[in-house]
mmCIF file of the N, C-alpha and C atoms, coordinates in Angstrom:
data_MODEL
# 
_entry.id   MODEL 
# 
loop_
_atom_site.group_PDB 
_atom_site.id 
_atom_site.type_symbol 
_atom_site.label_atom_id 
_atom_site.label_alt_id 
_atom_site.label_comp_id 
_atom_site.label_asym_id 
_atom_site.label_entity_id 
_atom_site.label_seq_id 
_atom_site.pdbx_PDB_ins_code 
_atom_site.Cartn_x 
_atom_site.Cartn_y 
_atom_site.Cartn_z 
_atom_site.occupancy 
_atom_site.B_iso_or_equiv 
_atom_site.pdbx_formal_charge 
_atom_site.auth_seq_id 
_atom_site.auth_comp_id 
_atom_site.auth_asym_id 
_atom_site.auth_atom_id 
_atom_site.pdbx_PDB_model_num 
ATOM 1   N N  . MET A 1 1  ? -36.195 62.197 -8.324 1.00 0.00 ? 1  MET A N  1 
ATOM 2   C CA . MET A 1 1  ? -35.621 62.749 -7.590 1.00 0.00 ? 1  MET A CA 1 
ATOM 3   C C  . MET A 1 1  ? -35.891 64.223 -8.027 1.00 0.00 ? 1  MET A C  1 
ATOM 4   N N  . GLN A 1 2  ? -36.035 65.436 -7.466 1.00 0.00 ? 2  GLN A N  1 
ATOM 5   C CA . GLN A 1 2  ? -36.450 66.984 -8.221 1.00 0.00 ? 2  GLN A CA 1 
ATOM 6   C C  . GLN A 1 2  ? -35.662 67.617 -7.617 1.00 0.00 ? 2  GLN A C  1 
ATOM 7   N N  . THR A 1 3  ? -34.938 68.926 -8.585 1.00 0.00 ? 3  THR A N  1 
ATOM 8   C CA . THR A 1 3  ? -33.915 69.767 -8.384 1.00 0.00 ? 3  THR A CA 1 
ATOM 9   C C  . THR A 1 3  ? -34.792 71.003 -7.620 1.00 0.00 ? 3  THR A C  1 
ATOM 10  N N  . VAL A 1 4  ? -34.756 71.600 -7.012 1.00 0.00 ? 4  VAL A N  1 
ATOM 11  C CA . VAL A 1 4  ? -35.528 73.203 -7.132 1.00 0.00 ? 4  VAL A CA 1 
ATOM 12  C C  . VAL A 1 4  ? -34.508 74.443 -6.393 1.00 0.00 ? 4  VAL A C  1 
ATOM 13  N N  . ASN A 1 5  ? -35.311 75.491 -6.931 1.00 0.00 ? 5  ASN A N  1 
ATOM 14  C CA . ASN A 1 5  ? -33.897 76.175 -6.499 1.00 0.00 ? 5  ASN A CA 1 
ATOM 15  C C  . ASN A 1 5  ? -34.782 77.054 -4.523 1.00 0.00 ? 5  ASN A C  1 
ATOM 16  N N  . THR A 1 6  ? -34.048 77.816 -3.739 1.00 0.00 ? 6  THR A N  1 
ATOM 17  C CA . THR A 1 6  ? -34.436 77.579 -2.062 1.00 0.00 ? 6  THR A CA 1 
ATOM 18  C C  . THR A 1 6  ? -35.433 78.591 -2.966 1.00 0.00 ? 6  THR A C  1 
ATOM 19  N N  . THR A 1 7  ? -35.591 79.876 -3.085 1.00 0.00 ? 7  THR A N  1 
ATOM 20  C CA . THR A 1 7  ? -36.860 80.438 -3.655 1.00 0.00 ? 7  THR A CA 1 
ATOM 21  C C  . THR A 1 7  ? -38.179 79.918 -4.218 1.00 0.00 ? 7  THR A C  1 
ATOM 22  N N  . GLU A 1 8  ? -37.996 78.980 -5.174 1.00 0.00 ? 8  GLU A N  1 
ATOM 23  C CA . GLU A 1 8  ? -39.511 78.551 -5.549 1.00 0.00 ? 8  GLU A CA 1 
ATOM 24  C C  . GLU A 1 8  ? -39.615 77.013 -4.404 1.00 0.00 ? 8  GLU A C  1 
ATOM 25  N N  . PHE A 1 9  ? -38.545 77.125 -3.782 1.00 0.00 ? 9  PHE A N  1 
ATOM 26  C CA . PHE A 1 9  ? -39.406 76.054 -2.772 1.00 0.00 ? 9  PHE A CA 1 
ATOM 27  C C  . PHE A 1 9  ? -39.513 76.611 -1.402 1.00 0.00 ? 9  PHE A C  1 
ATOM 28  N N  . ARG A 1 10 ? -39.510 78.077 -1.325 1.00 0.00 ? 10 ARG A N  1 
ATOM 29  C CA . ARG A 1 10 ? -39.956 78.621 -0.053 1.00 0.00 ? 10 ARG A CA 1 
ATOM 30  C C  . ARG A 1 10 ? -41.252 79.284 -0.080 1.00 0.00 ? 10 ARG A C  1 
ATOM 31  N N  . GLN A 1 11 ? -41.796 79.417 -1.599 1.00 0.00 ? 11 GLN A N  1 
ATOM 32  C CA . GLN A 1 11 ? -42.895 79.671 -1.981 1.00 0.00 ? 11 GLN A CA 1 
ATOM 33  C C  . GLN A 1 11 ? -44.132 77.999 -1.794 1.00 0.00 ? 11 GLN A C  1 
ATOM 34  N N  . HIS A 1 12 ? -43.502 77.432 -2.241 1.00 0.00 ? 12 HIS A N  1 
ATOM 35  C CA . HIS A 1 12 ? -44.381 76.457 -2.468 1.00 0.00 ? 12 HIS A CA 1 
ATOM 36  C C  . HIS A 1 12 ? -44.046 75.349 -1.226 1.00 0.00 ? 12 HIS A C  1 
ATOM 37  N N  . LEU A 1 13 ? -43.501 75.313 0.038  1.00 0.00 ? 13 LEU A N  1 
ATOM 38  C CA . LEU A 1 13 ? -43.126 74.602 1.293  1.00 0.00 ? 13 LEU A CA 1 
ATOM 39  C C  . LEU A 1 13 ? -44.176 73.339 1.360  1.00 0.00 ? 13 LEU A C  1 
ATOM 40  N N  . PRO A 1 14 ? -45.524 73.537 1.316  1.00 0.00 ? 14 PRO A N  1 
ATOM 41  C CA . PRO A 1 14 ? -46.138 72.407 1.790  1.00 0.00 ? 14 PRO A CA 1 
ATOM 42  C C  . PRO A 1 14 ? -46.741 71.919 0.641  1.00 0.00 ? 14 PRO A C  1 
ATOM 43  N N  . ASN A 1 15 ? -46.656 71.839 -0.495 1.00 0.00 ? 15 ASN A N  1 
ATOM 44  C CA . ASN A 1 15 ? -46.687 71.474 -2.406 1.00 0.00 ? 15 ASN A CA 1 
ATOM 45  C C  . ASN A 1 15 ? -46.099 70.260 -1.578 1.00 0.00 ? 15 ASN A C  1 
ATOM 46  N N  . TYR A 1 16 ? -43.737 70.759 -1.030 1.00 0.00 ? 16 TYR A N  1 
ATOM 47  C CA . TYR A 1 16 ? -42.857 69.803 -1.506 1.00 0.00 ? 16 TYR A CA 1 
ATOM 48  C C  . TYR A 1 16 ? -42.169 68.537 -0.052 1.00 0.00 ? 16 TYR A C  1 
ATOM 49  N N  . LEU A 1 17 ? -43.414 69.737 0.677  1.00 0.00 ? 17 LEU A N  1 
ATOM 50  C CA . LEU A 1 17 ? -43.416 68.843 1.980  1.00 0.00 ? 17 LEU A CA 1 
ATOM 51  C C  . LEU A 1 17 ? -44.370 67.128 1.733  1.00 0.00 ? 17 LEU A C  1 
ATOM 52  N N  . ARG A 1 18 ? -45.325 67.571 0.742  1.00 0.00 ? 18 ARG A N  1 
ATOM 53  C CA . ARG A 1 18 ? -46.144 66.518 0.688  1.00 0.00 ? 18 ARG A CA 1 
ATOM 54  C C  . ARG A 1 18 ? -45.840 65.726 -0.217 1.00 0.00 ? 18 ARG A C  1 
ATOM 55  N N  . ARG A 1 19 ? -45.482 66.037 -1.235 1.00 0.00 ? 19 ARG A N  1 
ATOM 56  C CA . ARG A 1 19 ? -44.180 64.992 -2.033 1.00 0.00 ? 19 ARG A CA 1 
ATOM 57  C C  . ARG A 1 19 ? -43.767 64.168 -1.490 1.00 0.00 ? 19 ARG A C  1 
ATOM 58  N N  . ALA A 1 20 ? -42.350 65.157 -0.346 1.00 0.00 ? 20 ALA A N  1 
ATOM 59  C CA . ALA A 1 20 ? -41.563 63.723 0.518  1.00 0.00 ? 20 ALA A CA 1 
ATOM 60  C C  . ALA A 1 20 ? -42.232 63.207 0.732  1.00 0.00 ? 20 ALA A C  1 
ATOM 61  N N  . GLU A 1 21 ? -43.230 63.510 2.100  1.00 0.00 ? 21 GLU A N  1 
ATOM 62  C CA . GLU A 1 21 ? -44.254 62.472 2.129  1.00 0.00 ? 21 GLU A CA 1 
ATOM 63  C C  . GLU A 1 21 ? -44.687 61.628 1.498  1.00 0.00 ? 21 GLU A C  1 
ATOM 64  N N  . ALA A 1 22 ? -45.139 61.755 0.376  1.00 0.00 ? 22 ALA A N  1 
ATOM 65  C CA . ALA A 1 22 ? -45.175 60.758 -0.500 1.00 0.00 ? 22 ALA A CA 1 
ATOM 66  C C  . ALA A 1 22 ? -43.951 59.557 -0.707 1.00 0.00 ? 22 ALA A C  1 
ATOM 67  N N  . GLY A 1 23 ? -42.423 60.017 -0.723 1.00 0.00 ? 23 GLY A N  1 
ATOM 68  C CA . GLY A 1 23 ? -41.929 58.915 -0.776 1.00 0.00 ? 23 GLY A CA 1 
ATOM 69  C C  . GLY A 1 23 ? -40.792 59.730 -2.127 1.00 0.00 ? 23 GLY A C  1 
ATOM 70  N N  . GLU A 1 24 ? -40.968 60.537 -2.189 1.00 0.00 ? 24 GLU A N  1 
ATOM 71  C CA . GLU A 1 24 ? -40.256 61.288 -3.477 1.00 0.00 ? 24 GLU A CA 1 
ATOM 72  C C  . GLU A 1 24 ? -38.988 62.175 -2.546 1.00 0.00 ? 24 GLU A C  1 
ATOM 73  N N  . GLU A 1 25 ? -37.514 62.190 -3.503 1.00 0.00 ? 25 GLU A N  1 
ATOM 74  C CA . GLU A 1 25 ? -36.128 63.186 -2.343 1.00 0.00 ? 25 GLU A CA 1 
ATOM 75  C C  . GLU A 1 25 ? -36.224 63.977 -3.127 1.00 0.00 ? 25 GLU A C  1 
ATOM 76  N N  . ILE A 1 26 ? -36.708 65.317 -3.386 1.00 0.00 ? 26 ILE A N  1 
ATOM 77  C CA . ILE A 1 26 ? -36.110 66.271 -3.555 1.00 0.00 ? 26 ILE A CA 1 
ATOM 78  C C  . ILE A 1 26 ? -34.463 66.975 -2.832 1.00 0.00 ? 26 ILE A C  1 
ATOM 79  N N  . HIS A 1 27 ? -33.664 67.879 -3.989 1.00 0.00 ? 27 HIS A N  1 
ATOM 80  C CA . HIS A 1 27 ? -32.761 68.183 -4.072 1.00 0.00 ? 27 HIS A CA 1 
ATOM 81  C C  . HIS A 1 27 ? -33.023 70.045 -4.372 1.00 0.00 ? 27 HIS A C  1 
ATOM 82  N N  . ILE A 1 28 ? -32.578 70.871 -3.001 1.00 0.00 ? 28 ILE A N  1 
ATOM 83  C CA . ILE A 1 28 ? -32.849 72.121 -3.295 1.00 0.00 ? 28 ILE A CA 1 
ATOM 84  C C  . ILE A 1 28 ? -31.098 73.196 -2.865 1.00 0.00 ? 28 ILE A C  1 
ATOM 85  N N  . THR A 1 29 ? -31.549 73.859 -4.130 1.00 0.00 ? 29 THR A N  1 
ATOM 86  C CA . THR A 1 29 ? -30.286 74.437 -4.586 1.00 0.00 ? 29 THR A CA 1 
ATOM 87  C C  . THR A 1 29 ? -30.598 76.110 -4.306 1.00 0.00 ? 29 THR A C  1 
ATOM 88  N N  . SER A 1 30 ? -29.042 76.645 -4.384 1.00 0.00 ? 30 SER A N  1 
ATOM 89  C CA . SER A 1 30 ? -28.388 77.812 -4.780 1.00 0.00 ? 30 SER A CA 1 
ATOM 90  C C  . SER A 1 30 ? -27.500 77.805 -4.867 1.00 0.00 ? 30 SER A C  1 
ATOM 91  N N  . ARG A 1 31 ? -28.325 78.894 -6.080 1.00 0.00 ? 31 ARG A N  1 
ATOM 92  C CA . ARG A 1 31 ? -27.030 79.809 -7.492 1.00 0.00 ? 31 ARG A CA 1 
ATOM 93  C C  . ARG A 1 31 ? -26.497 78.241 -7.911 1.00 0.00 ? 31 ARG A C  1 
ATOM 94  N N  . GLY A 1 32 ? -26.938 77.463 -7.661 1.00 0.00 ? 32 GLY A N  1 
ATOM 95  C CA . GLY A 1 32 ? -27.348 76.100 -9.024 1.00 0.00 ? 32 GLY A CA 1 
ATOM 96  C C  . GLY A 1 32 ? -26.434 75.420 -8.447 1.00 0.00 ? 32 GLY A C  1 
ATOM 97  N N  . ARG A 1 33 ? -25.664 75.148 -6.743 1.00 0.00 ? 33 ARG A N  1 
ATOM 98  C CA . ARG A 1 33 ? -24.795 74.255 -6.095 1.00 0.00 ? 33 ARG A CA 1 
ATOM 99  C C  . ARG A 1 33 ? -26.295 73.508 -5.792 1.00 0.00 ? 33 ARG A C  1 
ATOM 100 N N  . VAL A 1 34 ? -26.401 71.909 -5.217 1.00 0.00 ? 34 VAL A N  1 
ATOM 101 C CA . VAL A 1 34 ? -27.687 71.174 -4.165 1.00 0.00 ? 34 VAL A CA 1 
ATOM 102 C C  . VAL A 1 34 ? -26.497 71.713 -2.367 1.00 0.00 ? 34 VAL A C  1 
ATOM 103 N N  . ILE A 1 35 ? -27.635 72.717 -2.016 1.00 0.00 ? 35 ILE A N  1 
ATOM 104 C CA . ILE A 1 35 ? -27.210 73.296 -0.512 1.00 0.00 ? 35 ILE A CA 1 
ATOM 105 C C  . ILE A 1 35 ? -28.309 72.090 0.604  1.00 0.00 ? 35 ILE A C  1 
ATOM 106 N N  . ALA A 1 36 ? -28.748 70.991 0.014  1.00 0.00 ? 36 ALA A N  1 
ATOM 107 C CA . ALA A 1 36 ? -29.914 70.307 0.930  1.00 0.00 ? 36 ALA A CA 1 
ATOM 108 C C  . ALA A 1 36 ? -30.381 69.678 0.449  1.00 0.00 ? 36 ALA A C  1 
ATOM 109 N N  . ARG A 1 37 ? -31.111 68.126 1.238  1.00 0.00 ? 37 ARG A N  1 
ATOM 110 C CA . ARG A 1 37 ? -32.319 67.224 0.380  1.00 0.00 ? 37 ARG A CA 1 
ATOM 111 C C  . ARG A 1 37 ? -32.935 67.086 1.019  1.00 0.00 ? 37 ARG A C  1 
ATOM 112 N N  . LEU A 1 38 ? -34.193 66.864 0.935  1.00 0.00 ? 38 LEU A N  1 
ATOM 113 C CA . LEU A 1 38 ? -35.770 66.709 1.682  1.00 0.00 ? 38 LEU A CA 1 
ATOM 114 C C  . LEU A 1 38 ? -35.974 65.004 1.222  1.00 0.00 ? 38 LEU A C  1 
ATOM 115 N N  . LEU A 1 39 ? -35.607 64.590 2.570  1.00 0.00 ? 39 LEU A N  1 
ATOM 116 C CA . LEU A 1 39 ? -35.999 63.156 2.565  1.00 0.00 ? 39 LEU A CA 1 
ATOM 117 C C  . LEU A 1 39 ? -36.907 62.748 2.868  1.00 0.00 ? 39 LEU A C  1 
ATOM 118 N N  . PRO A 1 40 ? -37.785 61.747 2.649  1.00 0.00 ? 40 PRO A N  1 
ATOM 119 C CA . PRO A 1 40 ? -39.035 60.807 2.992  1.00 0.00 ? 40 PRO A CA 1 
ATOM 120 C C  . PRO A 1 40 ? -38.131 60.365 4.497  1.00 0.00 ? 40 PRO A C  1 
ATOM 121 N N  . GLU A 1 41 ? -39.649 60.147 5.715  1.00 0.00 ? 41 GLU A N  1 
ATOM 122 C CA . GLU A 1 41 ? -39.134 60.000 7.038  1.00 0.00 ? 41 GLU A CA 1 
ATOM 123 C C  . GLU A 1 41 ? -38.770 57.814 6.159  1.00 0.00 ? 41 GLU A C  1 
ATOM 124 N N  . ASP A 1 42 ? -37.577 57.289 7.081  1.00 0.00 ? 42 ASP A N  1 
ATOM 125 C CA . ASP A 1 42 ? -37.172 56.031 6.730  1.00 0.00 ? 42 ASP A CA 1 
ATOM 126 C C  . ASP A 1 42 ? -38.221 55.643 8.060  1.00 0.00 ? 42 ASP A C  1 
ATOM 127 N N  . ASP A 1 43 ? -38.946 54.386 7.666  1.00 0.00 ? 43 ASP A N  1 
ATOM 128 C CA . ASP A 1 43 ? -40.410 53.540 8.605  1.00 0.00 ? 43 ASP A CA 1 
ATOM 129 C C  . ASP A 1 43 ? -39.622 52.387 8.465  1.00 0.00 ? 43 ASP A C  1 
ATOM 130 N N  . GLN A 1 44 ? -38.559 52.350 9.435  1.00 0.00 ? 44 GLN A N  1 
ATOM 131 C CA . GLN A 1 44 ? -38.489 50.759 9.484  1.00 0.00 ? 44 GLN A CA 1 
ATOM 132 C C  . GLN A 1 44 ? -39.161 49.953 9.827  1.00 0.00 ? 44 GLN A C  1 
ATOM 133 N N  . ALA A 1 45 ? -40.343 49.805 10.388 1.00 0.00 ? 45 ALA A N  1 
ATOM 134 C CA . ALA A 1 45 ? -41.427 48.594 10.614 1.00 0.00 ? 45 ALA A CA 1 
ATOM 135 C C  . ALA A 1 45 ? -41.986 48.379 9.449  1.00 0.00 ? 45 ALA A C  1 
ATOM 136 N N  . ALA A 1 46 ? -42.383 50.123 8.743  1.00 0.00 ? 46 ALA A N  1 
ATOM 137 C CA . ALA A 1 46 ? -43.954 49.165 7.434  1.00 0.00 ? 46 ALA A CA 1 
ATOM 138 C C  . ALA A 1 46 ? -42.367 49.080 6.414  1.00 0.00 ? 46 ALA A C  1 
ATOM 139 N N  . ALA A 1 47 ? -41.536 48.998 6.089  1.00 0.00 ? 47 ALA A N  1 
ATOM 140 C CA . ALA A 1 47 ? -39.801 48.303 5.526  1.00 0.00 ? 47 ALA A CA 1 
ATOM 141 C C  . ALA A 1 47 ? -39.587 46.894 5.808  1.00 0.00 ? 47 ALA A C  1 
ATOM 142 N N  . ALA A 1 48 ? -39.622 46.797 7.747  1.00 0.00 ? 48 ALA A N  1 
ATOM 143 C CA . ALA A 1 48 ? -39.248 45.117 7.433  1.00 0.00 ? 48 ALA A CA 1 
ATOM 144 C C  . ALA A 1 48 ? -41.173 44.366 7.323  1.00 0.00 ? 48 ALA A C  1 
ATOM 145 N N  . ARG A 1 49 ? -41.879 45.113 7.466  1.00 0.00 ? 49 ARG A N  1 
ATOM 146 C CA . ARG A 1 49 ? -42.977 44.290 6.680  1.00 0.00 ? 49 ARG A CA 1 
ATOM 147 C C  . ARG A 1 49 ? -43.181 44.060 5.319  1.00 0.00 ? 49 ARG A C  1 
ATOM 148 N N  . GLN A 1 50 ? -42.823 45.843 4.258  1.00 0.00 ? 50 GLN A N  1 
ATOM 149 C CA . GLN A 1 50 ? -42.100 45.000 3.358  1.00 0.00 ? 50 GLN A CA 1 
ATOM 150 C C  . GLN A 1 50 ? -41.643 43.943 2.537  1.00 0.00 ? 50 GLN A C  1 
ATOM 151 N N  . ARG A 1 51 ? -40.605 43.765 3.784  1.00 0.00 ? 51 ARG A N  1 
ATOM 152 C CA . ARG A 1 51 ? -39.788 42.550 3.356  1.00 0.00 ? 51 ARG A CA 1 
ATOM 153 C C  . ARG A 1 51 ? -40.265 41.174 4.132  1.00 0.00 ? 51 ARG A C  1 
ATOM 154 N N  . LEU A 1 52 ? -41.208 41.254 4.386  1.00 0.00 ? 52 LEU A N  1 
ATOM 155 C CA . LEU A 1 52 ? -41.250 39.851 5.085  1.00 0.00 ? 52 LEU A CA 1 
ATOM 156 C C  . LEU A 1 52 ? -42.672 39.807 4.389  1.00 0.00 ? 52 LEU A C  1 
ATOM 157 N N  . ASP A 1 53 ? -43.372 40.662 3.459  1.00 0.00 ? 53 ASP A N  1 
ATOM 158 C CA . ASP A 1 53 ? -44.264 40.236 2.495  1.00 0.00 ? 53 ASP A CA 1 
ATOM 159 C C  . ASP A 1 53 ? -44.238 39.551 0.848  1.00 0.00 ? 53 ASP A C  1 
ATOM 160 N N  . ALA A 1 54 ? -42.664 40.451 0.924  1.00 0.00 ? 54 ALA A N  1 
ATOM 161 C CA . ALA A 1 54 ? -41.607 39.794 -0.478 1.00 0.00 ? 54 ALA A CA 1 
ATOM 162 C C  . ALA A 1 54 ? -41.859 37.662 -0.263 1.00 0.00 ? 54 ALA A C  1 
ATOM 163 N N  . LEU A 1 55 ? -41.503 37.751 1.049  1.00 0.00 ? 55 LEU A N  1 
ATOM 164 C CA . LEU A 1 55 ? -40.990 36.437 1.206  1.00 0.00 ? 55 LEU A CA 1 
ATOM 165 C C  . LEU A 1 55 ? -42.039 35.649 1.460  1.00 0.00 ? 55 LEU A C  1 
ATOM 166 N N  . GLN A 1 56 ? -43.210 36.218 1.256  1.00 0.00 ? 56 GLN A N  1 
ATOM 167 C CA . GLN A 1 56 ? -44.381 35.125 1.910  1.00 0.00 ? 56 GLN A CA 1 
ATOM 168 C C  . GLN A 1 56 ? -44.724 34.829 0.796  1.00 0.00 ? 56 GLN A C  1 
ATOM 169 N N  . GLY A 1 57 ? -45.156 33.314 0.556  1.00 0.00 ? 57 GLY A N  1 
ATOM 170 C CA . GLY A 1 57 ? -44.716 32.050 -0.714 1.00 0.00 ? 57 GLY A CA 1 
ATOM 171 C C  . GLY A 1 57 ? -43.254 31.182 -1.259 1.00 0.00 ? 57 GLY A C  1 
ATOM 172 N N  . GLN A 1 58 ? -42.365 32.126 -0.839 1.00 0.00 ? 58 GLN A N  1 
ATOM 173 C CA . GLN A 1 58 ? -40.914 31.325 -0.714 1.00 0.00 ? 58 GLN A CA 1 
ATOM 174 C C  . GLN A 1 58 ? -40.409 30.909 0.288  1.00 0.00 ? 58 GLN A C  1 
ATOM 175 N N  . VAL A 1 59 ? -40.806 31.118 1.688  1.00 0.00 ? 59 VAL A N  1 
ATOM 176 C CA . VAL A 1 59 ? -40.451 30.260 2.558  1.00 0.00 ? 59 VAL A CA 1 
ATOM 177 C C  . VAL A 1 59 ? -41.364 29.216 3.198  1.00 0.00 ? 59 VAL A C  1 
ATOM 178 N N  . CYS A 1 60 ? -40.712 27.667 3.435  1.00 0.00 ? 60 CYS A N  1 
ATOM 179 C CA . CYS A 1 60 ? -41.797 27.102 3.337  1.00 0.00 ? 60 CYS A CA 1 
ATOM 180 C C  . CYS A 1 60 ? -41.142 27.199 4.940  1.00 0.00 ? 60 CYS A C  1 
ATOM 181 N N  . LEU A 1 61 ? -41.735 26.778 6.207  1.00 0.00 ? 61 LEU A N  1 
ATOM 182 C CA . LEU A 1 61 ? -41.301 26.467 7.313  1.00 0.00 ? 61 LEU A CA 1 
ATOM 183 C C  . LEU A 1 61 ? -42.150 25.014 7.815  1.00 0.00 ? 61 LEU A C  1 
ATOM 184 N N  . SER A 1 62 ? -41.386 24.578 8.521  1.00 0.00 ? 62 SER A N  1 
ATOM 185 C CA . SER A 1 62 ? -41.906 23.144 8.627  1.00 0.00 ? 62 SER A CA 1 
ATOM 186 C C  . SER A 1 62 ? -41.410 22.450 10.889 1.00 0.00 ? 62 SER A C  1 
ATOM 187 N N  . ASP A 1 63 ? -41.457 21.191 10.559 1.00 0.00 ? 63 ASP A N  1 
ATOM 188 C CA . ASP A 1 63 ? -41.760 21.082 11.869 1.00 0.00 ? 63 ASP A CA 1 
ATOM 189 C C  . ASP A 1 63 ? -39.928 20.682 12.231 1.00 0.00 ? 63 ASP A C  1 
ATOM 190 N N  . VAL A 1 64 ? -39.658 21.609 13.205 1.00 0.00 ? 64 VAL A N  1 
ATOM 191 C CA . VAL A 1 64 ? -38.002 21.578 13.736 1.00 0.00 ? 64 VAL A CA 1 
ATOM 192 C C  . VAL A 1 64 ? -37.436 20.882 14.907 1.00 0.00 ? 64 VAL A C  1 
ATOM 193 N N  . GLU A 1 65 ? -38.713 20.569 15.650 1.00 0.00 ? 65 GLU A N  1 
ATOM 194 C CA . GLU A 1 65 ? -38.991 19.931 16.892 1.00 0.00 ? 65 GLU A CA 1 
ATOM 195 C C  . GLU A 1 65 ? -38.953 18.322 16.632 1.00 0.00 ? 65 GLU A C  1 
ATOM 196 N N  . SER A 1 66 ? -39.517 17.739 16.050 1.00 0.00 ? 66 SER A N  1 
ATOM 197 C CA . SER A 1 66 ? -39.717 16.036 15.320 1.00 0.00 ? 66 SER A CA 1 
ATOM 198 C C  . SER A 1 66 ? -38.069 15.943 15.146 1.00 0.00 ? 66 SER A C  1 
ATOM 199 N N  . PRO A 1 67 ? -37.686 14.416 16.031 1.00 0.00 ? 67 PRO A N  1 
ATOM 200 C CA . PRO A 1 67 ? -36.876 13.347 15.339 1.00 0.00 ? 67 PRO A CA 1 
ATOM 201 C C  . PRO A 1 67 ? -36.860 13.601 13.586 1.00 0.00 ? 67 PRO A C  1 
ATOM 202 N N  . SER A 1 68 ? -35.245 13.897 12.915 1.00 0.00 ? 68 SER A N  1 
ATOM 203 C CA . SER A 1 68 ? -35.218 13.825 11.522 1.00 0.00 ? 68 SER A CA 1 
ATOM 204 C C  . SER A 1 68 ? -35.110 12.415 11.605 1.00 0.00 ? 68 SER A C  1 
ATOM 205 N N  . GLY A 1 69 ? -34.943 11.327 11.688 1.00 0.00 ? 69 GLY A N  1 
ATOM 206 C CA . GLY A 1 69 ? -35.190 9.880  12.074 1.00 0.00 ? 69 GLY A CA 1 
ATOM 207 C C  . GLY A 1 69 ? -33.198 9.581  11.734 1.00 0.00 ? 69 GLY A C  1 
ATOM 208 N N  . GLU A 1 70 ? -32.618 11.258 11.772 1.00 0.00 ? 70 GLU A N  1 
ATOM 209 C CA . GLU A 1 70 ? -31.189 11.023 11.237 1.00 0.00 ? 70 GLU A CA 1 
ATOM 210 C C  . GLU A 1 70 ? -30.587 10.209 12.404 1.00 0.00 ? 70 GLU A C  1 
ATOM 211 N N  . GLU A 1 71 ? -29.238 9.766  13.005 1.00 0.00 ? 71 GLU A N  1 
ATOM 212 C CA . GLU A 1 71 ? -28.686 9.098  14.232 1.00 0.00 ? 71 GLU A CA 1 
ATOM 213 C C  . GLU A 1 71 ? -27.779 10.257 14.142 1.00 0.00 ? 71 GLU A C  1 
ATOM 214 N N  . TRP A 1 72 ? -27.342 11.136 15.263 1.00 0.00 ? 72 TRP A N  1 
ATOM 215 C CA . TRP A 1 72 ? -26.014 12.220 15.166 1.00 0.00 ? 72 TRP A CA 1 
ATOM 216 C C  . TRP A 1 72 ? -25.255 11.597 15.845 1.00 0.00 ? 72 TRP A C  1 
ATOM 217 N N  . ASN A 1 73 ? -23.796 12.035 15.159 1.00 0.00 ? 73 ASN A N  1 
ATOM 218 C CA . ASN A 1 73 ? -22.598 11.163 15.875 1.00 0.00 ? 73 ASN A CA 1 
ATOM 219 C C  . ASN A 1 73 ? -22.446 11.330 17.840 1.00 0.00 ? 73 ASN A C  1 
ATOM 220 N N  . ALA A 1 74 ? -23.306 12.599 18.013 1.00 0.00 ? 74 ALA A N  1 
ATOM 221 C CA . ALA A 1 74 ? -23.408 12.654 19.925 1.00 0.00 ? 74 ALA A CA 1 
ATOM 222 C C  . ALA A 1 74 ? -24.478 11.696 19.979 1.00 0.00 ? 74 ALA A C  1 
ATOM 223 N N  . GLU A 1 75 ? -25.662 10.737 19.565 1.00 0.00 ? 75 GLU A N  1 
ATOM 224 C CA . GLU A 1 75 ? -26.177 10.266 19.990 1.00 0.00 ? 75 GLU A CA 1 
ATOM 225 C C  . GLU A 1 75 ? -25.371 8.747  20.296 1.00 0.00 ? 75 GLU A C  1 
ATOM 226 N N  . LYS A 1 76 ? -23.867 9.056  19.174 1.00 0.00 ? 76 LYS A N  1 
ATOM 227 C CA . LYS A 1 76 ? -23.196 7.971  18.968 1.00 0.00 ? 76 LYS A CA 1 
ATOM 228 C C  . LYS A 1 76 ? -21.608 7.391  19.731 1.00 0.00 ? 76 LYS A C  1 
ATOM 229 N N  . GLY A 1 77 ? -22.116 8.569  20.408 1.00 0.00 ? 77 GLY A N  1 
ATOM 230 C CA . GLY A 1 77 ? -20.794 9.329  21.960 1.00 0.00 ? 77 GLY A CA 1 
ATOM 231 C C  . GLY A 1 77 ? -19.461 9.687  21.205 1.00 0.00 ? 77 GLY A C  1 
ATOM 232 N N  . LEU A 1 78 ? -20.227 10.180 20.165 1.00 0.00 ? 78 LEU A N  1 
ATOM 233 C CA . LEU A 1 78 ? -19.141 10.104 19.694 1.00 0.00 ? 78 LEU A CA 1 
ATOM 234 C C  . LEU A 1 78 ? -18.763 11.143 18.908 1.00 0.00 ? 78 LEU A C  1 
ATOM 235 N N  . LEU A 1 79 ? -18.520 12.720 19.588 1.00 0.00 ? 79 LEU A N  1 
ATOM 236 C CA . LEU A 1 79 ? -18.542 14.467 20.434 1.00 0.00 ? 79 LEU A CA 1 
ATOM 237 C C  . LEU A 1 79 ? -17.848 14.738 19.232 1.00 0.00 ? 79 LEU A C  1 
# 
């Protein structure tokens, strides 16, 4: 996170937009007080892809349709 005053922000706007696009958060100040924040766009599809990539190798999916061999109460007539 970087803090920048409004004058500096206006003078170098394209640079700050590129930095925000790269993921950086920028606080814009006026007279020493934060008046705005420039944040990167939240790409929900990319975030979901990252969560799935993080799970890769940790999750094991097996056959969920074949019988497990266990007898259920419903099969015994005990509902």
